[in-house]
Every structure is written in structure tokens, then in C-alpha cells.
VEXMIPA-651352 format. One record per residue (C-alpha): residue in one letter; x, y, z. Coordinates in steps of 0.25 Angstrom, whole numbers, plus 5000, padded with zeros to 4 digits. Example, Ala and Ser with C-alpha at 12.3 -4.5 7.8 and 13.67 -1.06 7.14 Angstrom:
// residues 2
("a",(5049,4982,5031));
("s",(5055,4996,5029));
***
This chain:
// residues 517
("m",(5049,5002,5254));
("t",(5061,4997,5262));
("l",(5063,5003,5277));
("a",(5074,5001,5286));
("g",(5071,4994,5299));
("a",(5075,5006,5308));
("e",(5064,5014,5301));
("a",(5053,5004,5301));
("d",(5045,5011,5312));
("r",(5045,5024,5304));
("a",(5044,5018,5290));
("v",(5032,5009,5293));
("p",(5021,5017,5300));
("h",(5009,5010,5307));
("r",(5017,4998,5309));
("a",(5009,4993,5321));
("i",(4996,4994,5313));
("i",(5002,4987,5301));
("t",(5006,4976,5311));
("v",(4992,4975,5317));
("c",(4987,4973,5303));
("a",(4997,4963,5299));
("m",(4994,4955,5312));
("i",(4979,4956,5308));
("a",(4981,4950,5295));
("t",(4990,4939,5301));
("l",(4981,4935,5312));
("m",(4969,4935,5302));
("q",(4976,4925,5293));
("a",(4982,4916,5305));
("l",(4968,4915,5312));
("d",(4961,4911,5300));
("s",(4970,4899,5297));
("t",(4963,4893,5310));
("i",(4952,4901,5314));
("a",(4941,4893,5306));
("n",(4946,4880,5311));
("v",(4936,4879,5323));
("a",(4925,4885,5315));
("l",(4925,4874,5304));
("p",(4914,4865,5311));
("y",(4905,4877,5311));
("m",(4908,4881,5296));
("q",(4905,4866,5292));
("g",(4891,4867,5296));
("s",(4889,4881,5290));
("l",(4895,4878,5277));
("s",(4889,4864,5276));
("a",(4903,4857,5275));
("t",(4908,4844,5279));
("s",(4920,4843,5289));
("d",(4929,4840,5278));
("q",(4925,4851,5269));
("i",(4925,4862,5280));
("t",(4940,4860,5282));
("w",(4942,4867,5268));
("v",(4939,4880,5276));
("l",(4953,4878,5282));
("t",(4960,4871,5270));
("s",(4956,4882,5260));
("y",(4961,4893,5268));
("v",(4974,4886,5271));
("v",(4977,4881,5257));
("a",(4974,4895,5251));
("a",(4983,4902,5262));
("a",(4994,4892,5259));
("i",(4994,4894,5244));
("m",(4994,4909,5245));
("t",(5004,4911,5255));
("a",(5016,4909,5246));
("p",(5014,4920,5236));
("v",(5012,4931,5246));
("g",(5026,4936,5244));
("w",(5024,4938,5229));
("m",(5010,4944,5231));
("a",(5016,4954,5241));
("a",(5027,4959,5232));
("r",(5018,4959,5220));
("f",(5006,4967,5226));
("g",(5012,4973,5238));
("r",(5011,4968,5252));
("k",(5001,4978,5257));
("n",(4992,4976,5245));
("l",(4993,4961,5247));
("f",(4991,4962,5262));
("v",(4979,4970,5261));
("l",(4972,4962,5250));
("c",(4975,4949,5258));
("l",(4969,4954,5271));
("v",(4957,4960,5264));
("g",(4955,4947,5256));
("f",(4957,4938,5269));
("t",(4946,4947,5276));
("v",(4936,4946,5265));
("a",(4938,4931,5264));
("s",(4936,4929,5279));
("m",(4923,4936,5278));
("l",(4919,4927,5266));
("c",(4922,4915,5274));
("g",(4913,4920,5285));
("v",(4901,4921,5275));
("a",(4904,4908,5268));
("q",(4891,4900,5266));
("s",(4897,4887,5260));
("l",(4910,4879,5261));
("p",(4914,4883,5246));
("q",(4913,4897,5250));
("m",(4921,4896,5263));
("v",(4932,4888,5256));
("a",(4933,4898,5245));
("f",(4933,4910,5255));
("r",(4944,4903,5264));
("l",(4952,4901,5251));
("i",(4952,4916,5249));
("q",(4955,4919,5263));
("g",(4967,4910,5263));
("v",(4972,4917,5250));
("f",(4971,4930,5256));
("g",(4976,4926,5270));
("a",(4988,4919,5265));
("a",(4996,4932,5263));
("l",(4992,4939,5277));
("v",(5002,4932,5286));
("p",(5015,4933,5277));
("l",(5011,4948,5273));
("s",(5009,4952,5287));
("q",(5022,4945,5291));
("a",(5030,4952,5280));
("l",(5023,4965,5284));
("m",(5027,4964,5298));
("l",(5042,4961,5295));
("d",(5042,4973,5286));
("i",(5037,4983,5295));
("y",(5045,4979,5307));
("p",(5061,4981,5308));
("p",(5069,4968,5310));
("a",(5071,4971,5325));
("q",(5055,4971,5327));
("r",(5052,4959,5318));
("g",(5052,4949,5329));
("t",(5041,4956,5336));
("a",(5034,4959,5323));
("m",(5034,4944,5319));
("a",(5029,4941,5333));
("v",(5017,4950,5332));
("w",(5014,4944,5318));
("g",(5017,4930,5322));
("m",(5006,4930,5333));
("g",(4996,4931,5322));
("v",(5002,4920,5314));
("m",(5004,4910,5325));
("v",(4993,4914,5335));
("g",(4982,4915,5324));
("p",(4981,4900,5321));
("i",(4981,4897,5335));
("l",(4970,4906,5340));
("g",(4962,4904,5327));
("p",(4954,4892,5332));
("t",(4951,4899,5345));
("l",(4946,4912,5338));
("g",(4938,4904,5328));
("g",(4931,4895,5339));
("y",(4927,4908,5346));
("l",(4922,4915,5334));
("t",(4914,4903,5330));
("d",(4909,4900,5344));
("v",(4904,4914,5347));
("y",(4900,4918,5333));
("n",(4901,4908,5321));
("w",(4911,4903,5312));
("r",(4910,4914,5302));
("y",(4916,4924,5312));
("v",(4929,4916,5311));
("f",(4930,4923,5297));
("y",(4923,4936,5301));
("v",(4933,4939,5312));
("n",(4943,4943,5301));
("l",(4935,4955,5296));
("p",(4938,4966,5306));
("f",(4953,4962,5307));
("g",(4954,4961,5292));
("i",(4948,4975,5290));
("l",(4958,4981,5301));
("g",(4970,4974,5294));
("v",(4967,4979,5280));
("a",(4964,4993,5285));
("g",(4978,4993,5292));
("l",(4986,4987,5281));
("v",(4980,4997,5271));
("l",(4982,5009,5279));
("f",(4995,5006,5286));
("m",(5003,4995,5279));
("p",(5014,5001,5270));
("k",(5012,5001,5255));
("a",(5019,4990,5248));
("a",(5025,4989,5234));
("t",(5020,4980,5223));
("n",(5028,4973,5212));
("p",(5018,4971,5200));
("s",(5030,4965,5192));
("l",(5030,4952,5200));
("r",(5024,4940,5193));
("f",(5017,4929,5201));
("d",(5024,4915,5200));
("w",(5011,4907,5197));
("t",(5019,4894,5195));
("g",(5025,4895,5208));
("f",(5013,4899,5215));
("g",(5004,4888,5208));
("v",(5013,4876,5212));
("l",(5015,4881,5226));
("a",(5000,4883,5228));
("l",(4998,4869,5223));
("g",(5008,4863,5232));
("l",(5003,4871,5245));
("g",(4989,4869,5241));
("a",(4990,4854,5239));
("l",(4999,4853,5252));
("q",(4989,4860,5260));
("m",(4977,4852,5255));
("m",(4985,4839,5258));
("l",(4988,4843,5272));
("d",(4974,4848,5275));
("r",(4967,4836,5269));
("g",(4977,4825,5271));
("q",(4971,4820,5285));
("d",(4957,4820,5280));
("q",(4961,4812,5267));
("d",(4970,4802,5274));
("w",(4982,4809,5268));
("f",(4989,4801,5257));
("s",(4979,4790,5256));
("s",(4971,4801,5249));
("r",(4973,4804,5234));
("e",(4969,4819,5237));
("i",(4981,4820,5247));
("i",(4991,4813,5238));
("a",(4987,4822,5227));
("e",(4988,4835,5236));
("a",(5002,4830,5241));
("v",(5007,4828,5226));
("l",(5002,4842,5222));
("a",(5008,4848,5235));
("g",(5022,4842,5232));
("l",(5021,4845,5217));
("g",(5017,4860,5220));
("i",(5028,4862,5230));
("y",(5039,4855,5222));
("l",(5035,4863,5209));
("f",(5035,4876,5218));
("v",(5049,4873,5223));
("v",(5054,4871,5209));
("h",(5047,4883,5204));
("l",(5053,4891,5215));
("l",(5067,4887,5212));
("t",(5066,4888,5197));
("a",(5056,4900,5194));
("e",(5062,4913,5190));
("r",(5052,4921,5199));
("p",(5045,4912,5209));
("f",(5035,4919,5218));
("i",(5043,4915,5230));
("a",(5057,4919,5229));
("p",(5067,4907,5231));
("r",(5077,4916,5238));
("i",(5068,4917,5250));
("f",(5072,4903,5253));
("r",(5087,4906,5253));
("d",(5086,4914,5266));
("v",(5090,4903,5277));
("n",(5082,4909,5288));
("f",(5069,4910,5280));
("s",(5070,4896,5274));
("a",(5072,4890,5288));
("g",(5061,4899,5293));
("l",(5051,4893,5283));
("m",(5055,4879,5288));
("m",(5053,4884,5303));
("m",(5040,4890,5299));
("f",(5035,4877,5293));
("s",(5039,4870,5306));
("v",(5032,4880,5315));
("g",(5020,4879,5306));
("v",(5019,4864,5308));
("v",(5017,4866,5323));
("l",(5010,4879,5323));
("l",(4996,4875,5319));
("a",(4997,4860,5321));
("t",(4999,4861,5336));
("s",(4986,4870,5337));
("a",(4978,4861,5328));
("l",(4982,4849,5336));
("l",(4979,4856,5349));
("a",(4964,4860,5347));
("p",(4959,4845,5344));
("w",(4968,4840,5355));
("l",(4962,4850,5365));
("q",(4948,4846,5361));
("t",(4948,4831,5358));
("l",(4958,4827,5368));
("g",(4958,4838,5379));
("n",(4943,4839,5378));
("y",(4944,4854,5379));
("p",(4932,4862,5374));
("v",(4935,4870,5361));
("a",(4935,4884,5369));
("t",(4945,4878,5379));
("a",(4954,4872,5368));
("g",(4955,4886,5362));
("l",(4959,4892,5375));
("v",(4970,4881,5377));
("m",(4976,4884,5363));
("a",(4976,4899,5365));
("p",(4989,4899,5374));
("r",(4997,4894,5363));
("g",(4994,4906,5355));
("i",(4997,4915,5367));
("g",(5011,4908,5368));
("t",(5013,4911,5353));
("m",(5010,4925,5354));
("a",(5018,4928,5367));
("c",(5031,4921,5362));
("m",(5030,4928,5348));
("l",(5031,4941,5355));
("i",(5042,4936,5363));
("a",(5049,4930,5351));
("g",(5047,4942,5343));
("k",(5055,4950,5354));
("l",(5066,4940,5356));
("s",(5068,4938,5341));
("s",(5076,4951,5339));
("r",(5084,4948,5352));
("f",(5088,4933,5351));
("d",(5091,4924,5340));
("p",(5077,4920,5334));
("r",(5082,4906,5331));
("k",(5084,4903,5346));
("l",(5070,4908,5348));
("m",(5065,4899,5337));
("a",(5073,4887,5344));
("f",(5066,4891,5357));
("g",(5053,4891,5351));
("l",(5054,4878,5343));
("l",(5059,4871,5356));
("l",(5047,4876,5364));
("l",(5038,4871,5353));
("v",(5044,4857,5353));
("w",(5043,4857,5368));
("s",(5028,4861,5368));
("l",(5025,4851,5357));
("y",(5032,4840,5366));
("e",(5024,4845,5378));
("s",(5011,4843,5369));
("t",(5015,4828,5367));
("k",(5012,4826,5382));
("w",(4997,4831,5381));
("t",(4986,4822,5385));
("p",(4971,4826,5387));
("d",(4975,4826,5402));
("i",(4985,4837,5401));
("d",(4981,4850,5409));
("r",(4978,4862,5401));
("w",(4989,4871,5407));
("p",(5001,4863,5403));
("m",(4995,4862,5389));
("i",(4993,4877,5388));
("a",(5007,4879,5393));
("t",(5012,4870,5381));
("l",(5004,4877,5371));
("v",(5009,4891,5376));
("v",(5023,4886,5374));
("q",(5020,4880,5361));
("g",(5014,4894,5356));
("a",(5026,4901,5362));
("a",(5036,4892,5354));
("l",(5029,4895,5341));
("g",(5031,4910,5345));
("f",(5045,4908,5347));
("v",(5047,4901,5334));
("f",(5038,4909,5325));
("i",(5044,4924,5327));
("p",(5059,4921,5327));
("l",(5056,4912,5315));
("n",(5050,4924,5307));
("v",(5062,4933,5312));
("v",(5073,4923,5307));
("a",(5065,4920,5294));
("f",(5065,4934,5289));
("a",(5078,4939,5295));
("t",(5087,4937,5283));
("l",(5076,4937,5272));
("p",(5076,4949,5262));
("p",(5064,4958,5265));
("a",(5059,4957,5251));
("l",(5056,4942,5253));
("r",(5048,4944,5266));
("t",(5034,4943,5262));
("e",(5037,4931,5254));
("a",(5044,4925,5266));
("t",(5032,4927,5275));
("a",(5023,4920,5265));
("l",(5033,4908,5265));
("l",(5033,4908,5280));
("a",(5018,4908,5281));
("l",(5017,4897,5270));
("f",(5027,4888,5277));
("r",(5020,4890,5291));
("n",(5006,4887,5284));
("v",(5011,4874,5277));
("g",(5018,4870,5290));
("s",(5005,4872,5298));
("a",(4997,4864,5287));
("i",(5007,4852,5287));
("g",(5008,4852,5303));
("i",(4993,4852,5305));
("s",(4991,4841,5294));
("i",(5003,4832,5299));
("t",(4999,4833,5314));
("f",(4984,4830,5312));
("a",(4988,4819,5302));
("l",(4997,4813,5313));
("l",(4986,4815,5323));
("a",(4976,4807,5315));
("r",(4985,4796,5312));
("n",(4991,4794,5326));
("v",(4977,4794,5332));
("q",(4974,4782,5323));
("v",(4987,4775,5325));
("v",(4987,4777,5340));
("h",(4973,4773,5341));
("s",(4976,4760,5334));
("e",(4988,4757,5343));
("l",(4980,4760,5356));
("g",(4968,4752,5351));
("a",(4977,4740,5350));
("y",(4978,4739,5365));
("v",(4963,4737,5366));
("n",(4962,4722,5365));
("p",(4958,4710,5374));
("f",(4972,4708,5379));
("n",(4974,4722,5385));
("r",(4974,4720,5400));
("a",(4968,4734,5403));
("l",(4955,4730,5396));
("q",(4955,4717,5404));
("a",(4955,4723,5418));
("g",(4940,4723,5420));
("g",(4932,4734,5427));
("a",(4924,4745,5423));
("v",(4935,4752,5415));
("t",(4938,4739,5407));
("q",(4923,4737,5404));
("i",(4922,4752,5399));
("l",(4934,4750,5390));
("d",(4930,4736,5385));
("p",(4933,4735,5370));
("a",(4924,4724,5368));
("q",(4912,4734,5371));
("s",(4908,4745,5362));
("r",(4908,4756,5372));
("g",(4922,4751,5378));
("a",(4928,4751,5364));
("q",(4923,4765,5361));
("v",(4929,4770,5374));
("l",(4942,4763,5371));
("d",(4942,4769,5357));
("a",(4940,4783,5363));
("i",(4951,4781,5373));
("i",(4961,4776,5363));
("n",(4957,4787,5353));
("n",(4960,4797,5364));
("q",(4973,4792,5367));
("a",(4977,4791,5352));
("q",(4974,4805,5350));
("i",(4982,4809,5362));
("i",(4994,4802,5356));
("a",(4992,4807,5342));
("y",(4992,4821,5347));
("i",(5005,4819,5355));
("d",(5011,4813,5342));
("d",(5007,4825,5335));
("y",(5014,4834,5345));
("k",(5027,4825,5344));
("f",(5027,4827,5329));
("m",(5026,4842,5330));
("m",(5037,4842,5340));
("l",(5046,4834,5332));
("t",(5043,4843,5319));
("t",(5047,4855,5327));
("l",(5061,4851,5331));
("p",(5067,4851,5317));
("a",(5063,4866,5316));
("l",(5075,4869,5326));
("l",(5085,4865,5315));
("l",(5080,4876,5306));
("l",(5086,4886,5317));
("l",(5100,4881,5313));
("i",(5099,4887,5299));
("m",(5092,4900,5303));
("r",(5101,4912,5304));
("r",(5099,4922,5315));
("p",(5094,4935,5311));
("g",(5105,4946,5311));
("a",(5103,4959,5318));
("a",(5100,4971,5309));
("p",(5113,4980,5306));
("k",(5112,4993,5313));
("a",(5115,5001,5301));
("a",(5103,4995,5294));
("a",(5093,4999,5304));
("g",(5092,4990,5294));
("h",(5083,4979,5291));
("a",(5074,4984,5280));
("v",(5059,4984,5282));
("v",(5053,4982,5268));
("m",(5039,4986,5263));
("d",(5036,4980,5250));
***
């Protein structure tokens, strides 16, 4: 049904309950993308897996979710948004419980694949639902509430996972989804407006097949590239060829097929197309920064695990606070200016991160992390407002799936590139610094106790020197990673030049339609 924006409050009853249920689904999916990370060593022992094999617990979920995100729009139109939402939330909850009771690695990988298949639709469906049940004037605030789950979930996931694993055991990382899943399903069944179905739609198996091939191969290449020494491995070369071939065939099919499962007209909307590129850019930084921070705190900063989690938490607090502020401001100011402010804040925070050494005081570092989280909040909410401002409501579910897909692909690429650069630069800088350890270095000829301790001719002295050089090499490599992210964020400002400011709704149209499938 189609409802005018001015009638949204009367026409969509129980909107607050529906919002809570959508947020539960969003937070469950967002948390599960990272909550299992810290529990991997404990799973490894319980499931009798090697350190290389246990990473499939993460990879299987990410690959399945990436592949199944794209057809969410088609499935919602074919089966009805409510039916699909309830089915996916039930399937995700059941798969979570199965992961918790898994007794072997093959079982765990299979259950994580199922969890990823059902979890892929939760974020785009919840976003489309929030956009539909709120009128245009309130969508900024609605996106702020919804965005907190998407952005904060991956940040808080490792902290919550570590707590549950420490207090109980790793299986509770998955069991924690059960009560929230039951509440979410009950709320959606009882209060979500009934959605229409379209049984006449036919699925584009060719388009989905080549896209699944491209995304699956790309994700595998990114996940395993560092372990396999990238393109010196035949596996990585094969995955790169399959990824390129799959994506190329998908683009050709999209432009030539009569009824592809992603409507080509969605890319004609300038705001949305620019929003996809902006979301990709945000995705590159979103998870890469937090993924780099955890090992930095523990290996270079010598923080205990619990303290490291507490130091990382303020970043999420900054994100949540500024999402709410940006949500309020998006309806009063040009969202493009808010995004520009957020991007500049993000660049500044990354620049400040290039100054970090193990000697840095905790509070300046926390302040930088709060600013970094605030910057993401100021980018993410206005971006969603602008991206959907001129898009036809009929394309909304499809559009949310594409945004989620671009964010996930950006995050995967960001993590892979930053960790590959980190490993490479540690080796390069180590060799450069090691070249100064030679008989002609006057610092090693001065004599005294220090020189004797660092005597490279002695076994103990060589070990101490190597540890010092390795520590310095890691510091420089982390700095180079933050420089890389800073430089990749700056070009995103150019996208603001092609975005159009969302127009105010005409008074006569009390006016924007709120569409329920």
C-alpha cells in the first residue's frame, strides 16, 4: 500500500515496536560479522583445527553474506518483504544455535555458511523498512537509529565476544542471538505491515550465477591472499581471474539482458550512484581502522586484552552520538556539507594516528578515536539521506542491498590491502634498518654496558637488536597504513561535487509517499 508522508503516523501503527525489531535484526547481523574473531583460538582447540583452517569460520560467513546480498531486492518483491524478513531472521537465529552446538570444523563451516545466507538480507531489509515507515522529514533521525547498529556492531563485536568467551565459553558467542532473535521474530510477525507478493517474477539465474562467481572468488582472493603470498600462488591467480571474469560477465549481462535481477535504471540516479562509491570508500576505512587498532594496542602498546577493548570502545560512542546529531541536522542543513565535515574529520583523525608510537599517552589516543568515530557518524547518515533522496520508492529495497554490498566489498578490500601493506612494510623497513647494524656504525663502537648488550657479534646481542629493529619496523609500517587510509579518503570529497542536494517536499504533497510492498 502507498501512504502519504503526512499520514505516516496514523497509517503505520506500532512504528516504535517495528523500529526496535528492525534494530534487533540489524545489530544481530552486524555483531556476528566480528563477534567470533576473538573466540577463534578457543574454537580451534575445541574443533581440532589448525590456525589456517579455523579462519574458515570467518571466511565462510563473509563469502555467503556477500553473495546473497545482491538478490535481496528481487526476493523481497517476489515473496514479500515481511515474509522474507521473518524467514531470514528465523533462519539466522537457528543457524546461530547450530553454530553453538557444532562438534567439528566441517559442521561449523556449514552452519556459518547457512548463517551468512540468511543474515545477508537482514541489514538491507531493515533499512528499507525504516525508510518506508518514516516520512521524509524524519528519515535522517531514522537512519541515525538504524545506522548505530550497522556501524557500532562491528566495533563492539570483539569486545562483547571477548567478554562472553572469558565469562562463559566461545559457544555463547552464538547462543546470545537466541533471545534477541525470538523477540525480533515475534515483533515482526505481530506488528510489521503485511507485504504484497509478486509470484509472476522470474529469477535471473544467469546474472546471479556470474555475480556469485565474481564476488565469491574476489572474497576468497582477499581473505587468503596474504597467507598464500598473493600472486605468487596459483590459487590466488585463479581466484583473481574468476573474480574478473564473473564481474565482467555480470556487467555485460546487466546491460544486455531483458530482465536482470538488478534493474539497470537504479544506476541512472546520480545521487545513488555517487552514494555507492562513497559507501565503498567509507567501507574501506570502517573495519580496517578497527582491525589495525586491536593488534597495535596489544603488540606495540602492550595493553592487556580487556584494557584494549575498553580503549577501543570510545570510538563506537563517538559514532553513536554523532549519528544522532547528524540525523537531526540532515533535515535542516545541506547533507553534502555534513558529509564534507565528516570526511575532513576522518582525514584529520587518520593524520593524527600517523603520530602514534608506543609511548603515546592513552587519553590523546582515545580522543583521536572518538573524533574518528564521530567522523564516520557524520558521513554515514547524510550519505543515506542523499542516496535515497531522488530514488523511486519501488527501487528502495534493491538499493539498500546494493549499498550493503558495496560497504562489505569495500571493507573486505580495505582489510586485505592494509594488512598486506603492513606485512610487506614490516619486512622492507626491517631490512632497511638492519643494514645499519654493521661494524662501521659508531653507535655500536662506543663501548660500555649498552654496547656490550647490543653487540651483534654475540648471540644475545643479535637477538636484542633484532627485537628492537622489528619493533621499530612495526611502528613505521602501522604509520604507513594510516597514511594510506588518509590518502584514500581524500578523493571521496570529489563525489560531493556530483551529488544533488535533496529538495524539500512540496507542501501540497504532504507529499512523499511511504511505500509498503
